MARBA-3410 file (N, C-alpha, C, O; in Angstrom, 1 decimal):
172
30.9,19.0,-24.6,30.4,20.2,-23.8,31.1,21.4,-24.3,32.3,21.4,-24.7 ~ 30.4,22.5,-24.3,30.9,23.7,-24.9,31.3,24.8,-23.9,31.7,25.9,-24.4 ~ 31.2,24.6,-22.7,31.5,25.7,-21.7,30.3,26.6,-21.6,29.2,26.3,-22.1 ~ 30.6,27.7,-20.9,29.6,28.7,-20.7,29.9,29.9,-21.6,31.0,30.4,-21.6 ~ 28.9,30.4,-22.4,29.1,31.4,-23.3,28.4,32.7,-22.9,27.2,32.9,-23.2
29.1,33.6,-22.2,28.6,34.9,-21.8,29.7,35.8,-21.5,30.9,35.3,-21.4 ~ 29.5,37.1,-21.4,30.5,38.0,-21.2,30.4,38.5,-19.7,29.4,38.5,-19.1 ~ 31.6,38.9,-19.2,31.7,39.5,-17.8,31.3,40.9,-17.9,31.6,41.5,-18.9 ~ 30.6,41.6,-17.0,29.6,41.0,-16.2,28.3,40.7,-16.9,27.9,41.5,-17.8 ~ 27.6,39.7,-16.5,26.3,39.3,-17.1,25.2,40.2,-16.7,24.4,40.8,-17.5
25.0,40.4,-15.4,24.0,41.2,-14.7,24.6,41.6,-13.4,25.6,41.0,-13.0 ~ 24.1,42.6,-12.7,24.6,42.9,-11.4,24.5,41.7,-10.5,23.5,41.1,-10.4 ~ 25.7,41.4,-9.9,25.7,40.2,-9.0,26.0,38.9,-9.8,26.2,37.9,-9.1 ~ 26.0,38.9,-11.1,26.3,37.7,-11.9,27.4,38.0,-12.8,27.3,38.9,-13.6 ~ 28.5,37.2,-12.8,29.6,37.3,-13.7,29.8,35.9,-14.4,29.5,34.9,-13.8
30.3,36.0,-15.6,30.5,34.7,-16.3,31.6,34.9,-17.3,32.0,35.9,-17.8 ~ 32.3,33.7,-17.6,33.2,33.6,-18.7,32.9,32.3,-19.4,31.9,31.7,-19.1 ~ 33.8,31.9,-20.2,33.6,30.6,-20.9,33.5,29.4,-20.0,32.9,28.4,-20.3 ~ 34.2,29.5,-18.8,34.3,28.3,-18.0,33.9,28.5,-16.5,33.9,27.6,-15.7 ~ 33.5,29.8,-16.2,33.1,30.1,-14.8,31.8,31.0,-14.8,31.7,31.9,-15.7
30.9,30.7,-14.0,29.8,31.6,-13.7,29.6,31.7,-12.2,29.6,30.8,-11.5 ~ 29.6,33.0,-11.8,29.5,33.3,-10.3,28.3,34.2,-10.1,28.0,35.1,-10.8 ~ 27.6,33.8,-9.0,26.4,34.6,-8.5,26.7,35.1,-7.1,27.1,34.3,-6.3 ~ 26.6,36.4,-6.9,26.8,36.9,-5.6,25.5,36.9,-4.8,24.5,37.5,-5.2 ~ 25.5,36.2,-3.7,24.3,36.1,-2.9,24.4,37.2,-1.8,25.4,37.2,-1.0
23.5,38.2,-1.8,23.6,39.3,-0.8,23.2,38.8,0.5,22.1,38.2,0.7 ~ 24.0,39.1,1.5,23.7,38.6,2.9,22.3,39.1,3.4,21.6,38.3,4.0 ~ 21.9,40.3,3.1,20.7,40.8,3.6,19.5,40.1,3.0,18.4,39.9,3.6 ~ 19.6,39.7,1.7,18.5,39.1,1.0,18.4,37.6,1.4,17.3,37.1,1.5 ~ 19.5,36.9,1.6,19.5,35.5,1.9,19.7,35.1,3.3,19.8,34.0,3.7
19.6,36.1,4.2,19.8,35.9,5.6,21.1,35.2,5.9,21.1,34.2,6.7 ~ 22.2,35.7,5.3,23.5,35.2,5.6,24.3,36.1,6.4,23.9,37.3,6.6 ~ 25.4,35.6,7.0,26.3,36.5,7.8,27.1,37.4,6.9,27.4,38.6,7.3 ~ 27.4,37.0,5.7,28.3,37.7,4.8,27.8,37.5,3.4,27.2,36.5,3.1 ~ 28.1,38.5,2.5,27.8,38.3,1.1,28.6,37.0,0.7,29.8,36.9,1.1
28.1,36.2,-0.2,28.7,34.9,-0.6,28.6,34.7,-2.1,27.5,34.9,-2.7 ~ 29.7,34.4,-2.7,29.7,34.1,-4.1,29.5,32.6,-4.3,30.2,31.8,-3.7 ~ 28.6,32.2,-5.1,28.4,30.8,-5.5,29.1,30.7,-6.9,28.6,31.3,-7.9 ~ 30.2,30.0,-7.0,31.0,29.9,-8.2,30.9,28.5,-8.8,31.4,27.6,-8.2 ~ 30.3,28.4,-10.0,30.2,27.2,-10.7,31.3,27.2,-11.8,31.4,28.1,-12.6
32.1,26.1,-11.9,33.2,26.0,-12.8,33.0,24.7,-13.6,32.7,23.6,-13.1 ~ 33.3,24.8,-14.9,33.5,23.7,-15.8,34.8,23.8,-16.4,35.1,24.6,-17.3 ~ 35.8,22.9,-16.0,37.1,22.9,-16.5,37.1,21.7,-17.6,37.4,20.6,-17.2 ~ 36.8,22.1,-18.8,36.7,21.0,-19.8,38.1,20.4,-20.1,39.1,21.0,-19.8 ~ 38.1,19.1,-20.5,39.3,18.4,-20.8,40.2,19.2,-21.7,39.8,19.8,-22.7
41.6,19.1,-21.5,42.5,19.8,-22.3,42.4,19.5,-23.8,42.6,20.4,-24.6 ~ 42.1,18.3,-24.1,42.0,17.8,-25.5,40.6,17.8,-26.0,40.3,17.2,-27.0 ~ 39.7,18.3,-25.2,38.3,18.3,-25.6,38.0,19.3,-26.7,38.8,20.2,-27.0 ~ 36.8,19.2,-27.3,36.5,20.0,-28.4,36.4,21.5,-28.1,36.8,22.3,-28.9 ~ 36.0,21.9,-26.9,35.9,23.3,-26.5,37.2,24.0,-26.5,37.4,25.0,-27.1
38.2,23.3,-25.8,39.5,24.0,-25.7,40.3,23.9,-27.0,41.1,24.8,-27.3 ~ 40.1,22.8,-27.8,40.7,22.8,-29.1,40.2,23.9,-30.0,41.0,24.6,-30.7 ~ 38.9,24.2,-29.9,38.3,25.3,-30.7,38.8,26.6,-30.3,39.1,27.5,-31.1 ~ 39.0,26.8,-29.0,39.6,28.1,-28.5,41.0,28.3,-29.0,41.4,29.4,-29.4 ~ 41.8,27.2,-29.0,43.2,27.3,-29.5,43.3,27.5,-31.0,44.1,28.4,-31.4
42.5,26.8,-31.8,42.7,26.9,-33.2,41.8,28.0,-33.9,42.4,28.8,-34.6 ~ 40.5,27.9,-33.7,39.6,28.9,-34.3,39.8,30.3,-33.8,39.9,31.2,-34.6 ~ 39.8,30.4,-32.5,39.9,31.8,-31.9,41.3,32.3,-31.7,41.5,33.5,-31.5 ~ 42.3,31.4,-31.8,43.6,31.8,-31.6,43.9,32.3,-30.2,44.8,33.1,-30.0 ~ 43.1,31.7,-29.2,43.2,32.1,-27.9,44.5,31.4,-27.2,44.6,30.2,-27.4
45.3,32.2,-26.6,46.4,31.7,-25.8,45.8,30.8,-24.7,44.7,31.1,-24.2 ~ 46.5,29.8,-24.4,46.0,28.8,-23.4,46.2,29.4,-22.0,47.2,29.2,-21.3 ~ 45.1,30.0,-21.5,45.0,30.4,-20.1,44.1,29.4,-19.5,43.0,29.2,-20.0 ~ 44.5,28.7,-18.5,43.7,27.7,-17.9,42.5,28.2,-17.1,42.5,29.3,-16.7 ~ 41.6,27.3,-17.0,40.4,27.6,-16.2,40.8,27.9,-14.8,40.2,28.8,-14.2
41.8,27.2,-14.2,42.2,27.4,-12.9,42.9,28.8,-12.7,42.8,29.5,-11.7 ~ 43.5,29.3,-13.8,44.1,30.6,-13.8,43.0,31.7,-13.8,43.1,32.7,-13.0 ~ 42.0,31.5,-14.6,40.8,32.4,-14.5,40.2,32.4,-13.1,39.8,33.4,-12.6 ~ 40.0,31.2,-12.6,39.4,31.0,-11.3,40.2,31.7,-10.2,39.7,32.4,-9.3 ~ 41.6,31.5,-10.2,42.4,32.1,-9.3,42.3,33.7,-9.3,42.3,34.3,-8.3
42.3,34.2,-10.5,42.1,35.7,-10.7,40.8,36.1,-10.1,40.7,37.2,-9.4 ~ 39.7,35.4,-10.4,38.4,35.7,-9.8,38.4,35.7,-8.3,37.9,36.6,-7.7 ~ 39.0,34.6,-7.7,39.0,34.5,-6.3,39.8,35.6,-5.6,39.5,36.1,-4.5 ~ 40.9,36.0,-6.3,41.8,37.1,-5.7,41.0,38.4,-5.6,41.4,39.3,-4.8 ~ 40.0,38.6,-6.4,39.2,39.8,-6.4,38.0,39.8,-5.5,37.3,40.8,-5.4
37.8,38.7,-4.8,36.7,38.7,-3.8,37.2,39.4,-2.5,38.2,39.0,-2.0 ~ 36.5,40.4,-2.0,36.9,41.1,-0.8,37.0,40.1,0.4,36.3,39.1,0.4 ~ 37.9,40.4,1.3,38.2,39.5,2.4,37.0,39.3,3.3,36.9,38.3,4.0 ~ 36.1,40.3,3.3,34.9,40.2,4.2,33.7,39.5,3.5,32.6,39.5,4.0 ~ 34.0,38.8,2.3,33.0,38.0,1.6,33.4,36.6,1.5,34.6,36.3,1.5
32.5,35.7,1.3,32.8,34.3,1.3,32.6,33.7,-0.2,32.0,34.4,-1.0 ~ 33.1,32.5,-0.4,33.0,31.9,-1.7,32.7,30.4,-1.5,33.2,29.7,-0.6 ~ 31.8,29.9,-2.3,31.5,28.5,-2.4,31.8,28.1,-3.8,31.2,28.6,-4.8 ~ 32.7,27.2,-4.0,33.1,26.7,-5.3,32.6,25.3,-5.6,32.6,24.4,-4.7 ~ 32.0,25.2,-6.8,31.5,23.9,-7.1,31.6,23.7,-8.6,31.8,24.6,-9.4
31.5,22.4,-9.1,31.5,22.2,-10.5,32.3,21.0,-10.9,32.7,20.1,-10.1 ~ 32.6,20.9,-12.2,33.3,19.8,-12.8,34.7,20.3,-13.1,34.9,21.0,-14.1 ~ 35.7,19.9,-12.3,37.1,20.3,-12.5,37.9,19.3,-13.3,39.1,19.6,-13.6 ~ 37.4,18.2,-13.6,38.1,17.1,-14.3,39.5,16.9,-13.6,40.5,16.7,-14.2 ~ 39.4,17.0,-12.2,40.6,16.9,-11.4,40.5,15.7,-10.5,39.6,15.6,-9.6
41.4,14.8,-10.7,41.4,13.6,-9.8,42.5,13.9,-8.8,43.7,14.1,-9.1 ~ 42.1,14.0,-7.5,43.0,14.5,-6.5,43.6,13.5,-5.5,44.3,13.8,-4.6 ~ 43.2,12.2,-5.7,43.7,11.2,-4.8,43.5,11.6,-3.4,42.4,11.9,-3.0 ~ 44.6,11.5,-2.6,44.5,11.8,-1.2,45.4,13.1,-0.9,45.8,13.3,0.2 ~ 45.6,13.9,-1.9,46.3,15.2,-1.6,45.6,16.0,-0.6,44.4,16.1,-0.5
46.4,16.7,0.3,45.8,17.5,1.3,45.4,18.8,0.7,46.1,19.5,-0.1 ~ 44.2,19.3,1.0,43.7,20.5,0.5,43.9,21.7,1.5,43.7,22.8,1.1 ~ 44.2,21.4,2.7,44.4,22.4,3.7,45.9,22.6,3.9,46.7,21.7,3.7 ~ 46.3,23.8,4.4,47.6,24.1,4.8,48.0,23.2,5.9,47.2,22.9,6.8 ~ 49.3,22.8,6.0,49.7,21.9,7.0,49.9,22.7,8.3,49.8,23.9,8.3
50.1,22.0,9.4,50.3,22.6,10.7,51.5,23.5,10.7,51.6,24.5,11.5 ~ 52.4,23.2,9.8,53.7,24.0,9.7,53.5,25.4,9.0,54.3,26.3,9.2 ~ 52.4,25.5,8.3,52.1,26.8,7.6,51.0,27.5,8.4,50.0,26.9,8.6 ~ 51.3,28.7,8.8,50.4,29.4,9.6,49.8,30.6,8.8,50.5,31.3,8.1 ~ 48.5,30.8,9.0,47.9,31.9,8.3,48.0,33.1,9.2,48.4,33.0,10.4
47.8,34.3,8.7,47.9,35.5,9.5,46.8,35.7,10.5,46.9,36.3,11.5 ~ 45.6,35.1,10.3,44.5,35.2,11.1,44.4,34.0,12.1,44.2,32.8,11.6 ~ 44.6,34.2,13.4,44.7,33.1,14.3,43.3,32.3,14.4,43.4,31.1,14.6 ~ 42.2,33.0,14.2,40.9,32.3,14.2,40.8,31.3,13.1,40.4,30.2,13.2 ~ 41.3,31.7,11.9,41.3,30.8,10.7,42.2,29.6,11.0,41.9,28.5,10.7
43.4,29.9,11.6,44.3,28.8,12.0,43.6,27.8,12.8,43.7,26.6,12.6 ~ 42.9,28.2,13.9,42.2,27.3,14.8,41.2,26.5,14.1,41.0,25.3,14.3 ~ 40.4,27.2,13.2,39.3,26.5,12.4,39.9,25.4,11.5,39.5,24.3,11.5 ~ 40.9,25.8,10.7,41.4,24.9,9.7,42.2,23.7,10.3,42.0,22.6,9.9 ~ 42.9,24.0,11.4,43.7,22.9,12.0,42.9,22.0,12.9,43.1,20.8,12.9
41.8,22.5,13.5,41.1,21.6,14.5,39.7,21.2,14.1,39.3,20.1,14.6 ~ 39.0,22.0,13.4,37.6,21.7,13.2,37.2,20.8,12.0,36.2,20.0,12.1 ~ 38.0,20.8,11.0,37.6,20.0,9.8,38.2,18.6,9.9,39.4,18.4,10.2 ~ 37.4,17.5,9.7,37.9,16.2,9.7,38.8,15.9,8.5,38.7,16.6,7.5 ~ 39.6,14.9,8.6,40.5,14.5,7.4,39.6,14.1,6.3,38.5,13.5,6.5
40.0,14.4,5.1,39.2,14.1,3.9,39.4,12.6,3.5,40.5,12.1,3.5 ~ 38.3,11.9,3.1,38.4,10.6,2.5,38.2,10.7,1.0,37.4,11.6,0.6 ~ 38.8,9.9,0.2,38.5,9.9,-1.2,38.7,8.4,-1.7,39.8,7.9,-1.7 ~ 37.6,7.9,-2.2,37.7,6.5,-2.7,38.4,6.4,-4.0,38.8,5.3,-4.5 ~ 38.6,7.6,-4.7,39.4,7.6,-6.0,40.8,7.9,-5.6,41.2,9.0,-5.2
41.7,6.9,-5.8,43.1,7.0,-5.4,44.0,7.5,-6.5,45.2,7.5,-6.3 ~ 43.4,7.8,-7.6,44.3,8.3,-8.8,44.4,9.8,-8.7,43.6,10.5,-8.3 ~ 45.6,10.2,-9.3,45.9,11.6,-9.4,46.1,11.9,-10.9,46.9,11.2,-11.5 ~ 45.4,12.9,-11.4,45.7,13.3,-12.8,46.4,14.6,-12.9,46.6,15.3,-11.9 ~ 46.6,15.1,-14.1,47.4,16.4,-14.3,46.6,17.6,-13.8,47.3,18.6,-13.5
45.3,17.5,-13.6,44.5,18.7,-13.0,44.5,18.6,-11.5,44.2,19.6,-10.9 ~ 44.8,17.4,-10.9,44.6,17.2,-9.5,45.5,18.1,-8.6,45.0,18.8,-7.7 ~ 46.8,18.1,-8.9,47.7,18.9,-8.0,47.4,20.4,-8.2,47.3,21.1,-7.1 ~ 47.3,21.0,-9.4,47.0,22.4,-9.5,45.7,22.8,-8.8,45.6,23.9,-8.2 ~ 44.7,22.0,-8.9,43.4,22.3,-8.3,43.6,22.3,-6.8,43.1,23.2,-6.1
44.2,21.3,-6.2,44.5,21.2,-4.8,45.3,22.4,-4.3,45.0,23.0,-3.2 ~ 46.3,22.8,-5.1,47.1,24.0,-4.7,46.3,25.3,-4.7,46.5,26.2,-3.9 ~ 45.4,25.4,-5.7,44.5,26.5,-5.7,43.7,26.6,-4.4,43.5,27.7,-3.8 ~ 43.1,25.5,-4.0,42.4,25.5,-2.7,43.2,25.9,-1.5,42.8,26.7,-0.7 ~ 44.5,25.4,-1.5,45.4,25.7,-0.4,45.6,27.2,-0.3,45.6,27.8,0.8
45.9,27.8,-1.4,46.3,29.2,-1.5,45.1,30.1,-1.3,45.2,31.3,-1.0 ~ 43.9,29.6,-1.6,42.7,30.4,-1.5,41.9,30.3,-0.2,41.0,31.0,0.1 ~ 42.4,29.3,0.7,41.7,29.1,1.9,40.4,28.3,1.8,39.5,28.4,2.7 ~ 40.2,27.6,0.6,39.0,26.8,0.4,39.4,25.4,0.7,40.6,25.0,0.6 ~ 38.4,24.5,0.9,38.6,23.1,1.2,37.6,22.3,0.5,36.5,22.7,0.1
38.0,21.0,0.3,37.0,20.0,-0.3,36.0,19.7,0.8,36.3,19.6,1.9 ~ 34.7,19.6,0.3,33.7,19.1,1.2,33.5,17.6,0.9,33.1,16.8,1.7 ~ 33.8,17.2,-0.4,33.7,15.8,-0.7,34.6,15.0,0.3,35.7,15.3,0.5 ~ 34.0,13.9,0.8,34.8,13.0,1.6,35.0,13.5,3.1,35.8,12.9,3.8 ~ 34.3,14.5,3.5,34.4,15.0,4.9,33.2,15.6,5.5,33.2,16.1,6.6
32.0,15.4,4.7,30.8,15.9,5.3,29.7,14.9,5.3,29.8,13.9,4.6 ~ 28.7,15.1,6.1,27.6,14.1,6.3,27.0,13.9,4.9,26.7,14.9,4.2 ~ 26.8,12.7,4.5,26.3,12.4,3.2,27.4,11.9,2.2,27.1,11.3,1.2 ~ 28.6,12.2,2.5,29.7,11.7,1.7,31.0,11.6,2.5,32.1,12.1,2.2 ~ 30.9,10.9,3.6,32.1,10.7,4.5,33.1,9.8,3.9,34.3,9.8,4.4
32.8,9.0,2.9,33.8,8.1,2.3,34.4,8.6,1.0,35.2,8.0,0.5 ~ 33.9,9.8,0.6,34.5,10.3,-0.7,34.1,9.5,-1.9,35.0,9.0,-2.6 ~ 32.8,9.2,-2.0,32.3,8.4,-3.1,32.6,9.0,-4.5,32.7,10.3,-4.6 ~ 32.6,8.2,-5.6,32.8,8.8,-6.9,31.7,9.7,-7.3,30.6,9.6,-6.9 ~ 32.1,10.7,-8.1,31.1,11.7,-8.6,30.9,11.4,-10.1,29.9,12.0,-10.7
31.7,10.6,-10.7,31.5,10.3,-12.2,31.6,8.8,-12.3,32.6,8.2,-12.0 ~ 30.6,8.1,-12.8,30.6,6.7,-13.0,30.2,6.4,-14.5,29.2,6.8,-15.0 ~ 31.2,5.8,-15.2,31.1,5.5,-16.6,31.5,4.0,-16.8,31.9,3.4,-15.9 ~ 31.3,3.6,-18.1,31.7,2.2,-18.4,33.2,1.9,-18.1,33.5,0.8,-17.7 ~ 34.0,3.0,-18.3,35.4,2.8,-18.1,35.8,2.8,-16.7,36.9,2.3,-16.4
34.9,3.2,-15.8,35.2,3.2,-14.4,34.6,4.3,-13.6,33.8,5.1,-14.2 ~ 35.0,4.5,-12.4,34.5,5.6,-11.6,35.6,6.5,-11.1,36.7,6.1,-11.0 ~ 35.2,7.8,-10.9,36.2,8.7,-10.4,35.6,9.8,-9.7,34.3,10.0,-9.7 ~ 36.4,10.6,-9.0,35.9,11.8,-8.3,36.5,13.0,-9.0,37.7,13.2,-8.9 ~ 35.7,13.7,-9.8,36.2,14.9,-10.5,35.3,16.1,-10.3,35.7,17.2,-10.8
34.2,15.9,-9.6,33.3,17.0,-9.4,33.3,17.3,-7.9,33.3,16.4,-7.1 ~ 33.4,18.6,-7.6,33.5,19.0,-6.2,32.5,20.1,-5.8,32.5,20.5,-4.7
END
């Protein structure tokens, strides 16, 4: 896989980099409560051809996909929403994606929502890889959560990647 090849910004409302493409859905057009970014990410394997080419041919310093994503998320206004999806090549086992009860957010309504409304996440993939913890920490610090393993249609956290070598959950 070669990543996404486009320059930021692609068109009004659409931004892209080698590993992220985001589309801004305007609330008035889509009958939403708030403008919402739909962010698709492909975090290619560290030793995959795409990242090797970036390091050797282009001489690009290794800035991770998650660092790009964190920068993008930090620039989304507080009054807009984000939906994150894609192939993160992150095996997260049973790591918690939400802040614990001991960590309180500044917004009391968000605290109530995060602590009481979302069911505990299930994940049939019990393995953790090197991308798993950083991805989970990004969710915690961004106020985003996994839907895999906690929503109707995937209450058991079924694998998202099935190959001869086995099954895993790496797509969210």
